[in-house]
C-alpha positions in Angstrom: 57.8 -52.9 -71.4 56.7 -56.2 -69.9 58.6 -59.4 -70.3 55.9 -60.8 -72.5 55.8 -57.7 -74.6 59.6 -57.8 -74.9 59.4 -61.4 -76.2 56.5 -60.5 -78.7 58.6 -57.6 -80.0 61.7 -59.7 -80.3 59.8 -62.6 -81.9 58.3 -60.2 -84.4 61.7 -58.7 -85.3 63.2 -62.2 -85.7 60.3 -63.4 -87.8 61.4 -60.9 -90.4 64.5 -61.5 -92.5 67.8 -62.0 -90.7 69.4 -58.6 -90.3 66.4 -56.7 -88.8 67.6 -53.6 -87.0 67.5 -53.4 -83.2 66.7 -50.0 -81.7 67.0 -48.6 -78.1 64.6 -46.1 -76.6 66.9 -44.2 -74.2 65.8 -41.7 -71.5 67.5 -38.4 -71.4 69.8 -37.9 -69.6 71.5 -41.2 -69.8 71.5 -43.5 -66.7 74.3 -43.5 -64.3 77.4 -45.7 -65.1 77.9 -49.2 -63.6 78.3 -49.6 -59.9 81.7 -50.6 -58.6 82.6 -53.7 -56.7 80.7 -53.8 -53.4 81.3 -55.5 -50.0 78.1 -56.8 -48.4 77.0 -59.0 -45.6 75.7 -62.5 -46.2 72.2 -61.5 -45.2 71.8 -58.6 -47.6 73.2 -59.6 -50.9 72.6 -57.0 -53.7 69.0 -56.2 -53.2 68.5 -53.6 -56.0 65.0 -52.6 -57.3 64.8 -52.9 -61.1 62.4 -52.0 -63.9 62.2 -53.5 -67.4 63.7 -52.0 -70.4 61.4 -49.8 -72.6 60.4 -51.2 -76.0 63.1 -51.3 -78.7 61.1 -50.1 -81.8 61.9 -48.1 -84.9 59.7 -45.0 -84.2 59.4 -41.9 -86.3 59.7 -38.4 -84.7 55.9 -38.1 -84.9 55.3 -41.0 -82.4 58.5 -40.8 -80.4 57.8 -40.7 -76.7 58.6 -37.3 -75.2 62.0 -37.2 -73.5 63.2 -40.3 -75.4 66.0 -40.5 -78.0 66.1 -43.5 -80.4 69.6 -44.9 -81.1 70.5 -47.9 -83.2 71.8 -50.8 -81.1 72.6 -53.5 -83.7 71.3 -56.0 -86.1 69.6 -59.3 -85.1 71.2 -62.5 -86.1 69.6 -66.0 -86.5 69.7 -67.9 -83.1 71.9 -70.9 -83.2 70.0 -74.2 -83.2 73.2 -76.2 -83.0 76.6 -75.5 -81.5 77.6 -72.8 -79.0 78.0 -69.1 -79.1 81.5 -67.8 -79.0 83.2 -65.4 -76.5 82.2 -61.9 -77.5 78.7 -62.7 -78.9 76.3 -59.8 -78.3 72.7 -60.8 -77.3 69.4 -59.7 -76.0 67.9 -61.8 -73.1 64.7 -63.3 -74.4 63.0 -63.2 -71.0 64.5 -60.2 -69.1 65.2 -58.0 -72.1 68.7 -56.8 -71.2 71.7 -56.5 -73.6 74.7 -58.6 -72.7 77.8 -60.2 -74.1 79.1 -63.8 -73.7 82.3 -64.3 -71.8 82.5 -68.1 -71.9 80.3 -71.2 -71.9 79.6 -73.7 -69.2 78.4 -77.3 -69.8 75.9 -78.1 -67.1 73.8 -81.2 -66.2 70.1 -80.3 -66.4 67.9 -82.4 -64.2 64.4 -81.8 -65.5 61.8 -83.6 -63.3 59.1 -82.8 -65.9 60.8 -85.0 -68.5 60.4 -88.8 -68.2 63.4 -90.9 -69.3 63.7 -94.6 -69.9 67.1 -94.6 -68.3 67.2 -92.8 -65.0 69.4 -91.9 -62.1 68.2 -91.7 -58.5 67.7 -88.2 -57.3 69.0 -88.6 -53.7 67.7 -86.4 -50.9 66.9 -86.6 -47.3 63.5 -88.0 -46.1 62.9 -89.4 -49.6 61.4 -86.1 -50.8 60.4 -86.3 -54.4 61.8 -89.8 -55.0 61.2 -89.6 -58.7 64.2 -90.7 -60.7 65.8 -88.1 -62.9 68.4 -88.4 -65.6 70.7 -85.4 -66.2 71.0 -84.0 -69.7 73.9 -81.9 -70.9 72.9 -78.3 -71.4 74.9 -75.1 -72.3 74.8 -72.0 -70.2 76.9 -68.8 -70.6 78.8 -66.5 -68.2 77.8 -63.1 -69.4 78.2 -59.4 -68.7 74.9 -57.3 -68.4 74.8 -53.8 -69.9 74.7 -51.4 -66.9 72.3 -49.1 -68.8 69.6 -51.9 -68.8 69.8 -52.9 -65.1 67.4 -50.2 -63.8 64.7 -51.4 -66.3 64.5 -55.1 -65.4 61.3 -55.4 -63.3 61.1 -59.2 -63.1 64.3 -59.6 -61.0 64.7 -58.7 -57.4 68.2 -57.5 -58.0 70.9 -56.9 -60.5 72.4 -60.3 -60.9 75.8 -60.7 -59.4 78.4 -63.3 -58.7 79.3 -63.4 -55.0 82.6 -64.6 -53.5 83.7 -65.2 -49.9 86.0 -62.5 -48.6 89.6 -63.5 -48.0 89.7 -62.7 -44.3 88.5 -64.0 -40.9 84.9 -62.8 -41.2 83.2 -66.0 -42.3 80.0 -64.2 -43.2 81.5 -61.5 -45.4 80.8 -61.7 -49.1 81.9 -59.7 -52.1 79.7 -59.2 -55.2 80.6 -58.3 -58.8 77.4 -56.8 -60.2 76.3 -57.4 -63.7 77.5 -61.0 -64.1 74.9 -63.6 -65.0 74.4 -67.1 -66.2 72.2 -67.4 -69.3 70.8 -70.6 -70.8 71.4 -71.2 -74.5 67.7 -70.8 -75.5 67.5 -67.4 -73.8 70.2 -65.9 -76.1 68.9 -63.7 -79.0 72.1 -62.8 -80.8 72.8 -59.5 -82.6 75.8 -57.7 -84.0 77.0 -54.1 -83.6 79.5 -51.8 -85.3 80.1 -50.1 -81.9 83.6 -51.0 -80.6 82.3 -50.7 -77.0 78.6 -51.9 -77.3 78.2 -52.9 -73.7 78.6 -50.6 -70.7 80.2 -52.6 -67.9 83.3 -51.8 -65.9 84.8 -55.2 -66.8 84.1 -55.0 -70.6 87.4 -53.4 -71.6 89.3 -55.3 -69.0 88.0 -58.7 -70.3 87.5 -58.1 -74.0 89.1 -56.2 -76.9 87.8 -55.2 -80.3 89.3 -57.1 -83.3 87.5 -56.3 -86.6 89.1 -59.4 -88.2 87.2 -61.8 -85.9 83.6 -62.9 -85.9 82.3 -61.9 -83.4 84.7 -58.9 -83.3 85.3 -59.0 -79.5 88.0 -61.4 -78.3 89.1 -62.4 -74.8 92.0 -60.6 -73.2 94.6 -62.5 -71.2 92.9 -61.0 -68.0 89.7 -62.8 -68.8 91.4 -66.2 -69.3 93.4 -65.7 -66.1 90.3 -64.7 -64.1 88.4 -67.7 -65.4 91.2 -70.1 -64.6 91.8 -68.8 -61.1 88.1 -68.6 -60.1 86.9 -71.7 -62.0 85.9 -73.7 -58.8 83.7 -70.7 -57.6 82.2 -69.8 -61.0 81.5 -73.2 -62.4 77.9 -74.0 -63.1 77.6 -77.8 -63.0 74.0 -78.8 -62.1 70.6 -77.2 -62.9 67.4 -78.5 -61.4 63.9 -77.9 -62.8 60.3 -78.9 -61.9 56.8 -77.6 -62.8 53.8 -77.7 -60.5 50.4 -76.2 -61.5 52.1 -74.4 -64.5 54.7 -72.7 -62.3 58.2 -73.8 -63.3 61.0 -73.6 -60.7 64.6 -73.7 -61.8 67.4 -73.9 -59.3 71.1 -73.5 -59.9 73.4 -74.1 -56.9 77.0 -72.8 -56.7 79.7 -73.8 -54.2 81.4 -70.8 -52.7 84.1 -72.2 -50.4 84.8 -73.0 -46.8 85.8 -70.8 -43.9 86.8 -71.5 -40.3 84.7 -70.0 -37.6 84.9 -70.6 -33.9 87.0 -73.8 -34.3 84.6 -75.3 -36.9 84.3 -75.3 -40.7 81.5 -73.4 -42.4 80.7 -74.3 -46.0 78.9 -71.7 -48.2 76.7 -72.0 -51.3 74.9 -69.6 -53.4 71.7 -70.6 -55.2 69.8 -68.9 -58.0 66.1 -69.5 -58.4 63.9 -68.6 -61.4 60.1 -68.7 -61.2 58.1 -68.8 -64.4 54.3 -68.7 -64.9 53.5 -70.9 -67.9 49.8 -70.1 -67.8 47.8 -66.9 -68.3 46.3 -66.8 -64.8 47.8 -64.2 -62.5 49.4 -65.7 -59.3 51.4 -64.2 -56.5 54.1 -65.8 -54.4 53.2 -65.5 -50.7 55.3 -67.9 -48.7 58.4 -70.1 -48.8 59.0 -73.3 -47.0 62.6 -74.8 -47.0 64.0 -78.0 -45.7 67.8 -78.1 -45.4 69.5 -81.3 -44.6 73.2 -81.4 -43.6 75.6 -84.3 -43.8 76.2 -83.7 -40.1 72.7 -85.1 -39.5 70.8 -81.9 -38.9 67.5 -81.1 -40.6 66.4 -77.4 -40.6 63.0 -76.0 -41.5 62.7 -72.4 -42.7 59.4 -70.7 -43.3 58.7 -67.1 -44.2 56.8 -64.5 -46.3 57.8 -64.2 -49.9 61.5 -64.3 -51.0 64.2 -61.7 -50.5 61.7 -59.3 -49.1 59.4 -59.5 -52.2 56.1 -61.2 -53.0 56.3 -61.2 -56.8 53.3 -61.3 -59.0 53.6 -63.6 -62.1 51.3 -62.6 -64.9 51.1 -63.0 -68.7 52.8 -59.7 -69.0 55.5 -60.4 -66.5 55.8 -64.2 -66.2 59.2 -64.6 -64.7 61.0 -63.6 -61.5 64.6 -64.5 -60.5 66.7 -64.0 -57.4 69.8 -65.4 -55.6 70.4 -66.2 -52.0 72.9 -68.1 -49.8 73.1 -70.9 -47.4 75.8 -72.2 -45.1 76.3 -75.6 -43.4 78.8 -77.0 -40.9 79.3 -80.0 -43.1 80.8 -80.5 -46.5 77.5 -81.5 -48.2 73.8 -81.5 -47.8 70.5 -81.2 -49.6 67.7 -78.6 -50.0 64.1 -78.9 -51.1 60.8 -77.3 -50.3 57.8 -75.5 -51.6 56.6 -72.0 -52.6 53.0 -71.1 -51.7 51.1 -69.1 -54.4 47.8 -67.3 -54.2 45.2 -67.1 -57.1 43.0 -64.1 -57.8 40.1 -65.8 -56.0 42.1 -66.1 -52.8 42.8 -69.8 -53.0 46.3 -71.1 -52.5 48.5 -73.9 -54.0 52.0 -75.2 -53.3 54.7 -75.4 -55.9 57.5 -77.8 -55.4 61.1 -76.7 -55.3 63.1 -79.5 -57.0 65.5 -81.1 -54.5 69.2 -80.3 -55.1 72.5 -81.3 -53.6 74.9 -79.0 -51.9 78.3 -80.4 -52.7 81.7 -79.0 -51.8 85.1 -79.2 -53.6 86.9 -81.4 -51.2 90.2 -80.9 -53.0 90.2 -77.1 -52.7 93.5 -75.6 -51.7 93.1 -71.9 -52.3 90.3 -69.5 -51.3 88.2 -67.7 -53.9 89.9 -64.7 -55.4 86.9 -63.2 -57.2 88.2 -59.6 -56.8 91.6 -60.3 -58.2 92.6 -60.6 -61.8 
């Protein structure tokens, strides 16, 4: 099912009375269980091909697709217009279609360059790129677990989303990833409830959460989740989100500081950044090139050009309007800036450039302990 079809189906279900059933069309045999923790190099982080989840519909045996078994997943709830979702809230992602569960919220500052504001703050960057003034607005995101059964079906992402950590040893380029962790904006949450005591298949589900039928939602945080969040707060925290739209292509960037390592008698600072591309128009376009400018506080300005992103040249269409990926950057300075453009191609062969909103790379100067993402 395409992303657009997923949203149409979900919108139709939610337009009915609250309590509409959610069904899963499951291939037989069932997909393999979640992957374990993996070590990977900085240049090849978690590049996994994905396809989108099949439609979740209530089908009779007469029109059931051959080789599929329909199983009830849960019951839709009304999305929250105000307030936050609690730990343990089950949801369907409105864009990527996967099932997930909320671990805890983050309060981020959203810098939306498409929204004019009478009171503004200067968006600082090297060379004065995009000198428009932008005011940050508080916005809620959630740290979530992705159901491992849905990962093979998400076609609009280049990889199973993961949180990466620097390894705790001398190799300054070694990263570790915990697959199936994502950051989800409040408006992308489509909540549902389930009577299943283990509704999400992820190796961390029962380590982080436990079932308590007296609670709403009935999944509460274990001490291990609280300890993991507290210990890794500096490396998990989502603080700034940057957004800009050009020619109906919206680019959202979320940077994360990962820590510092010493290499060849110098300090190397690492960041991860997640980028989401969304086509807000009906015209099909394809990403062809990327052009980055990376400014370091040390005074260096680096230019990076290349085909596509993470080895892909994604097509954004009405049926599959979104694509998301993560990558990494390192500097030999404690801060810097990044900005640039993506070049897209239209069906008639013409090209246009889409701006990547400038964003800061800031370090935690008071850090005293290295990341411990693989320890609980």
